[in-house]
DRENVEX-637341 format. One record per residue (C-alpha): x negated, y negated, z; chain. Coordinates in nm, 4 decimals. Each point is the difference from the previous one (the first is absolute). Layout:
// DRENVEX-637341
u->X&v->Y&w->Z&chain->A
...
This chain:
// DRENVEX-637341
u->0.7924&v->0.3587&w->-2.2109&chain->A
u->0.2590&v->-0.2755&w->0.0324&chain->A
u->0.1059&v->-0.0794&w->0.3552&chain->A
u->0.2826&v->-0.2450&w->0.0894&chain->A
u->0.0562&v->-0.1783&w->0.3475&chain->A
u->0.2413&v->-0.2815&w->0.1377&chain->A
u->-0.2132&v->-0.3293&w->0.0121&chain->A
u->0.2983&v->-0.2068&w->0.1435&chain->A
u->0.3763&v->0.0340&w->0.0233&chain->A
u->0.1242&v->0.1219&w->-0.3560&chain->A
u->-0.3646&v->-0.0174&w->-0.1521&chain->A
u->-0.1585&v->0.2818&w->-0.1436&chain->A
u->-0.3535&v->0.0367&w->-0.1077&chain->A
u->-0.1552&v->0.2823&w->-0.2108&chain->A
u->-0.3446&v->0.0259&w->0.0233&chain->A
u->-0.2635&v->0.2820&w->-0.1241&chain->A
u->-0.1665&v->0.2105&w->0.2869&chain->A
u->-0.2169&v->0.3062&w->-0.0021&chain->A
u->0.1376&v->0.3503&w->-0.0437&chain->A
u->0.0548&v->0.1907&w->0.3237&chain->A
u->-0.1959&v->0.3019&w->0.1319&chain->A
u->0.1728&v->0.2996&w->0.1716&chain->A
u->-0.0630&v->0.0427&w->0.3658&chain->A
u->0.0299&v->0.3080&w->0.2158&chain->A
u->0.3827&v->0.0636&w->0.0816&chain->A
u->0.1183&v->-0.2334&w->-0.2767&chain->A
u->0.0857&v->-0.0108&w->-0.3567&chain->A
u->-0.0336&v->-0.2771&w->-0.2902&chain->A
u->0.3378&v->-0.0480&w->-0.1560&chain->A
u->0.0709&v->-0.1804&w->-0.3227&chain->A
u->0.3702&v->-0.1343&w->0.0305&chain->A
u->0.1826&v->0.0814&w->-0.2931&chain->A
u->0.3252&v->-0.1940&w->0.1028&chain->A
u->0.0704&v->-0.2274&w->0.3118&chain->A
u->0.3537&v->-0.1000&w->0.0826&chain->A
u->0.0529&v->-0.3207&w->0.1849&chain->A
u->0.2051&v->-0.0054&w->0.2947&chain->A
u->0.1295&v->-0.2378&w->0.2729&chain->A
u->-0.2992&v->0.0629&w->0.2307&chain->A
u->-0.2338&v->-0.1152&w->-0.2859&chain->A
u->0.1811&v->-0.3310&w->-0.0791&chain->A
u->0.0311&v->-0.0872&w->0.3591&chain->A
u->-0.3835&v->0.0190&w->0.0370&chain->A
u->-0.0678&v->-0.1775&w->-0.3134&chain->A
u->0.2619&v->-0.2996&w->0.0780&chain->A
u->0.0692&v->-0.0034&w->0.3642&chain->A
u->-0.3137&v->0.1203&w->0.1879&chain->A
u->-0.1033&v->-0.1581&w->0.3283&chain->A
u->-0.1562&v->-0.3439&w->-0.0404&chain->A
u->-0.3724&v->0.0276&w->0.0073&chain->A
u->-0.0132&v->0.3949&w->-0.1411&chain->A
u->-0.0838&v->-0.1219&w->-0.3371&chain->A
u->-0.1736&v->0.0942&w->-0.2186&chain->A
u->0.1037&v->0.3551&w->0.0661&chain->A
u->-0.2517&v->0.2924&w->-0.0232&chain->A
u->-0.1235&v->0.1153&w->-0.3360&chain->A
u->0.2387&v->0.2208&w->-0.2076&chain->A
u->0.2869&v->-0.0982&w->0.2217&chain->A
u->0.2944&v->-0.0100&w->-0.0508&chain->A
u->0.1469&v->0.3684&w->-0.1066&chain->A
u->0.1270&v->0.2778&w->0.1517&chain->A
u->0.2424&v->0.1937&w->-0.2173&chain->A
u->-0.2932&v->0.1930&w->-0.2139&chain->A
u->-0.0074&v->0.3115&w->-0.2249&chain->A
u->-0.3410&v->0.0707&w->-0.1319&chain->A
u->-0.2617&v->0.2429&w->-0.1296&chain->A
u->-0.2633&v->0.1389&w->0.1965&chain->A
u->-0.3413&v->-0.0807&w->-0.1178&chain->A
u->-0.2290&v->0.1303&w->0.2617&chain->A
u->0.0544&v->0.1525&w->0.3427&chain->A
u->-0.2133&v->0.1356&w->0.2780&chain->A
u->0.1581&v->0.2435&w->0.2633&chain->A
u->-0.1501&v->0.0665&w->0.3357&chain->A
u->0.0239&v->0.3545&w->0.0677&chain->A
u->0.2388&v->0.2467&w->-0.1896&chain->A
u->0.3678&v->-0.1343&w->-0.0415&chain->A
u->0.3114&v->0.2170&w->-0.1134&chain->A
u->0.1618&v->-0.1432&w->-0.3460&chain->A
u->-0.2849&v->-0.2342&w->-0.0777&chain->A
u->0.0374&v->-0.2863&w->-0.2304&chain->A
u->-0.2101&v->0.0130&w->-0.3085&chain->A
u->-0.1668&v->-0.2474&w->-0.2380&chain->A
u->0.2512&v->-0.0998&w->-0.2770&chain->A
u->0.3247&v->0.0884&w->0.2120&chain->A
u->0.2587&v->-0.2825&w->0.0109&chain->A
u->0.1000&v->-0.0708&w->0.3562&chain->A
u->0.2218&v->-0.2143&w->0.2024&chain->A
u->-0.2061&v->-0.2452&w->0.2431&chain->A
u->0.1464&v->-0.1123&w->0.3313&chain->A
u->-0.1692&v->-0.3162&w->0.0310&chain->A
u->0.1262&v->-0.1624&w->0.3547&chain->A
u->-0.2842&v->-0.2459&w->-0.0210&chain->A
u->0.1336&v->-0.1493&w->-0.3160&chain->A
u->-0.3444&v->-0.0368&w->-0.1505&chain->A
u->0.0431&v->0.1742&w->-0.3324&chain->A
u->0.0167&v->-0.2423&w->-0.2795&chain->A
u->-0.3109&v->0.0777&w->-0.1891&chain->A
u->-0.0899&v->0.2119&w->-0.2884&chain->A
u->-0.1756&v->0.2481&w->0.2522&chain->A
u->0.0891&v->0.0346&w->0.3713&chain->A
u->-0.1783&v->0.2048&w->0.2832&chain->A
u->0.2541&v->0.2257&w->0.1696&chain->A
u->-0.0112&v->0.2251&w->0.3066&chain->A
u->0.0983&v->0.3378&w->-0.0918&chain->A
u->0.2858&v->-0.0038&w->0.2488&chain->A
u->0.1691&v->-0.2705&w->-0.2151&chain->A
u->0.0310&v->0.2126&w->-0.3129&chain->A
u->0.3031&v->0.1986&w->-0.0513&chain->A
u->0.0386&v->0.2885&w->-0.2613&chain->A
u->0.2481&v->-0.0947&w->-0.2796&chain->A
u->0.2192&v->0.2703&w->-0.1635&chain->A
u->-0.1371&v->0.1069&w->-0.3246&chain->A
u->0.0625&v->-0.1822&w->-0.3192&chain->A
u->0.2452&v->-0.2533&w->0.1591&chain->A
u->0.0246&v->-0.3068&w->-0.2468&chain->A
u->-0.2196&v->-0.2939&w->0.1197&chain->A
u->0.3067&v->-0.2393&w->0.0224&chain->A
u->0.1837&v->0.2315&w->0.2406&chain->A
u->-0.2972&v->0.0381&w->0.2112&chain->A
u->-0.0256&v->-0.3863&w->0.0020&chain->A
u->0.3166&v->0.0056&w->0.2185&chain->A
u->-0.1010&v->0.2692&w->0.2489&chain->A
u->-0.0877&v->-0.2593&w->0.2497&chain->A
u->0.3360&v->-0.1660&w->-0.0004&chain->A
u->0.1779&v->0.3287&w->0.0048&chain->A
u->-0.1947&v->0.1293&w->0.2873&chain->A
u->0.0723&v->-0.2791&w->0.1977&chain->A
u->0.3727&v->-0.0134&w->-0.0869&chain->A
u->0.0263&v->0.3774&w->0.0877&chain->A
u->-0.1481&v->-0.0729&w->0.3628&chain->A
u->0.2494&v->-0.2852&w->0.0237&chain->A
u->0.2843&v->0.2322&w->-0.0783&chain->A
u->-0.1280&v->0.2503&w->0.2499&chain->A
u->-0.0144&v->-0.2738&w->0.2486&chain->A
u->0.3904&v->-0.0846&w->-0.0523&chain->A
u->0.0689&v->0.3731&w->0.0357&chain->A
u->0.3654&v->0.0719&w->-0.1230&chain->A
u->0.1236&v->-0.2492&w->-0.2585&chain->A
u->0.2669&v->0.2455&w->-0.1552&chain->A
u->0.2939&v->-0.1702&w->-0.0637&chain->A
u->-0.0951&v->-0.3308&w->0.1433&chain->A
u->-0.0097&v->-0.3249&w->-0.1927&chain->A
u->-0.3492&v->-0.1594&w->-0.0190&chain->A
u->-0.1132&v->-0.3465&w->-0.1066&chain->A
u->-0.3606&v->-0.0522&w->-0.1217&chain->A
u->-0.1075&v->-0.3532&w->0.0286&chain->A
u->-0.2585&v->-0.0677&w->-0.2340&chain->A
u->-0.0346&v->0.1599&w->-0.3495&chain->A
u->-0.3871&v->-0.0062&w->-0.0965&chain->A
u->-0.1526&v->0.3289&w->-0.0531&chain->A
u->0.0323&v->0.1160&w->0.3480&chain->A
u->0.3805&v->-0.0711&w->0.0137&chain->A
u->0.0699&v->0.1538&w->-0.3293&chain->A
u->-0.1611&v->0.3263&w->0.1043&chain->A
u->0.1652&v->-0.0244&w->0.3393&chain->A
u->0.3525&v->-0.0241&w->-0.1951&chain->A
u->-0.0907&v->0.3594&w->-0.1938&chain->A
u->-0.1374&v->0.1465&w->0.3238&chain->A
u->0.3157&v->-0.0953&w->0.1986&chain->A
u->0.2299&v->0.0935&w->-0.2623&chain->A
u->-0.1402&v->0.3472&w->-0.0370&chain->A
u->0.0121&v->0.0294&w->0.3583&chain->A
u->0.3642&v->-0.0061&w->0.0078&chain->A
u->0.0843&v->-0.3669&w->0.0582&chain->A
u->0.3678&v->-0.0630&w->-0.1080&chain->A
u->-0.0801&v->-0.3417&w->-0.1353&chain->A
u->-0.3083&v->-0.1776&w->-0.0664&chain->A
u->0.0103&v->-0.3982&w->-0.0011&chain->A
u->-0.2983&v->-0.1758&w->-0.1722&chain->A
u->-0.0422&v->-0.3544&w->0.1414&chain->A
u->-0.2352&v->-0.2318&w->-0.1945&chain->A
u->0.0146&v->-0.3577&w->-0.1552&chain->A
u->-0.1824&v->0.1017&w->-0.2960&chain->A
u->0.2487&v->0.1276&w->-0.2833&chain->A
u->-0.2655&v->0.2095&w->-0.1779&chain->A
u->-0.0490&v->0.1919&w->0.3269&chain->A
u->0.3863&v->0.0330&w->0.0711&chain->A
u->0.0110&v->0.1475&w->-0.3419&chain->A
u->-0.2769&v->0.2387&w->0.0689&chain->A
u->0.1634&v->0.1195&w->0.3278&chain->A
u->0.3030&v->0.1207&w->-0.1803&chain->A
u->-0.2548&v->0.2180&w->-0.2197&chain->A
u->-0.1790&v->0.1558&w->0.2781&chain->A
u->0.2696&v->0.0803&w->0.2649&chain->A
u->0.2056&v->-0.2739&w->0.1360&chain->A
u->0.3642&v->0.0120&w->-0.0388&chain->A
u->0.0534&v->-0.3701&w->-0.0041&chain->A
u->-0.1880&v->-0.3041&w->0.0352&chain->A
u->0.0552&v->-0.3615&w->0.1800&chain->A
u->-0.1718&v->-0.3160&w->-0.0678&chain->A
u->-0.0568&v->-0.1456&w->0.3198&chain->A
u->-0.0197&v->-0.3723&w->-0.1386&chain->A
u->0.3023&v->0.0615&w->-0.2145&chain->A
u->0.2659&v->-0.2373&w->0.1463&chain->A
u->0.1657&v->0.2018&w->0.2843&chain->A
u->-0.2131&v->0.0986&w->0.2696&chain->A
u->-0.1878&v->0.2895&w->-0.0197&chain->A
u->0.1940&v->0.1910&w->0.2792&chain->A
u->0.3392&v->-0.0702&w->-0.1347&chain->A
u->-0.1126&v->0.1623&w->-0.3443&chain->A
u->-0.1808&v->0.3021&w->0.1353&chain->A
u->0.3221&v->0.0606&w->0.2592&chain->A
u->0.2191&v->-0.0422&w->-0.3289&chain->A
u->-0.2101&v->0.2469&w->-0.1779&chain->A
u->-0.0210&v->0.2563&w->0.2750&chain->A
u->0.3709&v->-0.0034&w->0.0601&chain->A
u->0.0823&v->-0.2678&w->0.2258&chain->A
u->-0.2769&v->0.0570&w->0.2676&chain->A
u->-0.3769&v->-0.0509&w->0.0367&chain->A
u->-0.2246&v->0.3070&w->-0.0829&chain->A
u->-0.0824&v->0.2726&w->0.2423&chain->A
u->-0.3591&v->-0.0398&w->-0.0897&chain->A
u->-0.2279&v->-0.2813&w->-0.1330&chain->A
u->-0.3238&v->0.0245&w->-0.1107&chain->A
u->-0.2380&v->-0.3140&w->-0.0299&chain->A
u->-0.2405&v->0.0364&w->-0.2665&chain->A
u->-0.1263&v->-0.3486&w->-0.0965&chain->A
u->-0.1803&v->-0.1044&w->0.3130&chain->A
u->0.0846&v->-0.3641&w->0.0106&chain->A
u->0.1587&v->-0.1862&w->0.2637&chain->A
u->0.2943&v->-0.0736&w->-0.1789&chain->A
u->0.0514&v->0.3580&w->-0.1054&chain->A
u->-0.0527&v->0.1548&w->0.3380&chain->A
u->0.2687&v->-0.2527&w->0.1512&chain->A
u->0.2228&v->0.0985&w->-0.2891&chain->A
u->-0.0280&v->0.3656&w->0.0555&chain->A
u->0.0778&v->-0.0503&w->0.3697&chain->A
u->0.3352&v->-0.1834&w->-0.1328&chain->A
u->0.0916&v->0.2569&w->-0.2153&chain->A
u->-0.0087&v->0.3104&w->0.2249&chain->A
u->0.3067&v->0.0771&w->0.1898&chain->A
u->0.0495&v->0.0060&w->0.3770&chain->A
u->-0.1789&v->0.2871&w->0.1454&chain->A
u->-0.1285&v->0.1090&w->-0.3449&chain->A
u->-0.3707&v->0.0564&w->-0.0933&chain->A
u->-0.2506&v->-0.2547&w->-0.1228&chain->A
u->-0.3273&v->0.1346&w->-0.1371&chain->A
u->-0.2970&v->-0.2633&w->-0.0591&chain->A
u->-0.2103&v->0.1293&w->-0.2862&chain->A
u->-0.1295&v->-0.3026&w->-0.1657&chain->A
u->-0.3348&v->-0.1354&w->0.0984&chain->A
u->0.0542&v->-0.3230&w->0.1657&chain->A
u->-0.1487&v->-0.2828&w->-0.1863&chain->A
u->-0.0697&v->-0.1918&w->0.3325&chain->A
u->-0.0727&v->0.1282&w->0.3279&chain->A
u->0.2621&v->-0.2333&w->0.1944&chain->A
u->0.3062&v->-0.1457&w->-0.1341&chain->A
u->0.3441&v->-0.0994&w->0.1513&chain->A
u->0.2348&v->0.2838&w->0.0636&chain->A
u->0.3879&v->0.0093&w->0.0299&chain->A
u->-0.0355&v->0.1754&w->0.3422&chain->A
u->0.3545&v->-0.0909&w->0.1010&chain->A
u->0.1251&v->0.1955&w->-0.2997&chain->A
u->-0.2218&v->0.3000&w->0.0879&chain->A
u->0.0975&v->-0.0296&w->0.3623&chain->A
u->0.3853&v->-0.0258&w->-0.0976&chain->A
u->0.0019&v->0.2963&w->-0.2377&chain->A
u->-0.1909&v->0.2315&w->0.2081&chain->A
u->-0.1511&v->0.1598&w->-0.3058&chain->A
u->-0.2716&v->0.2603&w->0.0286&chain->A
u->-0.3181&v->-0.1557&w->-0.1499&chain->A
u->-0.2462&v->0.2515&w->-0.1876&chain->A
u->-0.3340&v->-0.0588&w->-0.1537&chain->A
u->-0.1958&v->0.1696&w->-0.2586&chain->A
u->-0.3260&v->-0.0729&w->-0.1590&chain->A
u->-0.1416&v->0.0982&w->-0.3469&chain->A
u->-0.1226&v->0.3819&w->0.0089&chain->A
u->-0.3663&v->-0.1357&w->-0.0523&chain->A
u->-0.0029&v->-0.0842&w->0.3898&chain->A
u->0.2473&v->0.2753&w->0.1394&chain->A
u->-0.1228&v->0.2960&w->0.1890&chain->A
u->0.2385&v->0.2211&w->-0.1988&chain->A
u->-0.0910&v->-0.1853&w->-0.3430&chain->A
u->-0.2121&v->0.2785&w->-0.1371&chain->A
u->0.3220&v->0.2314&w->0.0218&chain->A
u->0.2139&v->-0.2711&w->-0.1693&chain->A
u->-0.2596&v->-0.0109&w->-0.2700&chain->A
u->0.0113&v->0.3573&w->-0.0814&chain->A
u->0.3922&v->-0.0137&w->-0.0043&chain->A
u->-0.0294&v->-0.3103&w->-0.2298&chain->A
u->-0.2470&v->0.1653&w->-0.2465&chain->A
u->0.2492&v->0.3114&w->-0.0152&chain->A
u->0.3065&v->-0.2173&w->-0.0741&chain->A
u->-0.2125&v->-0.1901&w->-0.2826&chain->A
u->-0.1478&v->0.3092&w->-0.1494&chain->A
u->0.3492&v->0.1661&w->-0.0331&chain->A
u->0.1776&v->-0.3259&w->-0.1077&chain->A
u->0.2405&v->-0.0137&w->0.2780&chain->A
u->0.0121&v->-0.3821&w->-0.0254&chain->A
u->0.0507&v->-0.1874&w->-0.3211&chain->A
u->-0.2247&v->-0.3119&w->0.0569&chain->A
u->-0.0451&v->-0.0758&w->-0.3741&chain->A
u->-0.0319&v->-0.3475&w->-0.0715&chain->A
u->-0.0675&v->-0.0885&w->0.3645&chain->A
u->-0.3448&v->-0.1087&w->-0.1120&chain->A
u->0.0566&v->-0.3235&w->-0.2012&chain->A
u->-0.3227&v->-0.1623&w->-0.0166&chain->A
u->-0.3632&v->0.1385&w->-0.0614&chain->A
u->-0.3226&v->-0.1971&w->0.0272&chain->A
u->-0.3867&v->0.0377&w->0.0008&chain->A
u->-0.2044&v->-0.0825&w->0.3101&chain->A
u->-0.0757&v->-0.3462&w->-0.1571&chain->A
u->0.3729&v->-0.0686&w->0.0076&chain->A
u->0.0361&v->0.0769&w->0.3792&chain->A
u->0.1066&v->-0.3653&w->0.0852&chain->A
u->0.2950&v->0.0311&w->-0.2386&chain->A
u->0.0795&v->0.3490&w->0.1294&chain->A
u->0.0453&v->-0.1312&w->0.3644&chain->A
u->0.2122&v->-0.3282&w->-0.1194&chain->A
u->0.2474&v->0.2286&w->-0.2001&chain->A
u->0.0303&v->0.2617&w->0.2887&chain->A
u->0.0620&v->-0.2722&w->0.2567&chain->A
u->0.2428&v->-0.2236&w->-0.1894&chain->A
u->0.1725&v->0.2675&w->-0.2248&chain->A
u->-0.0283&v->-0.2127&w->-0.2953&chain->A
u->0.0208&v->0.1170&w->-0.3626&chain->A
u->0.2018&v->0.2853&w->0.1215&chain->A
u->-0.2919&v->0.1610&w->0.2177&chain->A
u->0.0935&v->0.2988&w->0.2022&chain->A
u->-0.3186&v->0.2266&w->0.0634&chain->A
u->-0.2968&v->-0.1664&w->-0.1346&chain->A
u->-0.3226&v->0.2114&w->-0.0641&chain->A
u->-0.3601&v->-0.0747&w->-0.0590&chain->A
u->-0.1259&v->0.2628&w->-0.2506&chain->A
u->-0.3812&v->0.0800&w->-0.0808&chain->A
u->-0.1657&v->0.1894&w->-0.2875&chain->A
u->0.0131&v->0.3605&w->0.0632&chain->A
């Protein structure tokens, strides 16, 4: 089987390795589709110096795959069966291979017959649902989402459905701003478009800064921009995985605004993540969210390097980039 790993920052090596053997309490899963996210690209390009090469089959964690073999220990209710398509929570990010060995506890049943293109977005939707829950009530509020990659676009849809009066998508990439208007944003702003971003956002939101700002890009610049955009005593949710562990923060602005700072991580890690995945699978099965066209690029495992580059840069109109495998 083919397995990939990151040999150096931005350099992907694909090699042939032996097929896997199932172990007690685990399943061998053959990925069908892997969605590339910010956590993946951070590890590919911005890992800790000295950490490369990364472990084999790193780096991927948003996986939907078919169970090829499974070995339970004891009797389990609602068991997974060979041939079943399942969602994989992969917190170790080691899922970029034609087979992966998965603890049974990392598998989640999907709702029957959900199209694979919808299931590919289940990880993003589960994380966005948890982020919205962390914010509690957004009904009637103005919200800005900084970063309109896949995470930000799905957040737009979730926050609008949760009752936000206004969702402003903020991103320097034109294709992603256009996508934001399709998936839930009521207005968009180019933070590098001449006038300073705070003035642009205030003009769109009615002469004042938004009640709530969600940061969904994870760069030092986007985190400080999110802080600049939230109104005094508003709410700031940090959602994007930071590309670097330390960076300059405009603490004077934070102190002056006295805003509430909240955090939410992807549902892969959260204690309540399983419940969020169940909600997400049900939403996707019913078609509650229309994410048609959000997947813009599909590549094979041999094209993983290109997949990471597109996801990181947003080039060629990239929104959600996926790696697909033969079924």
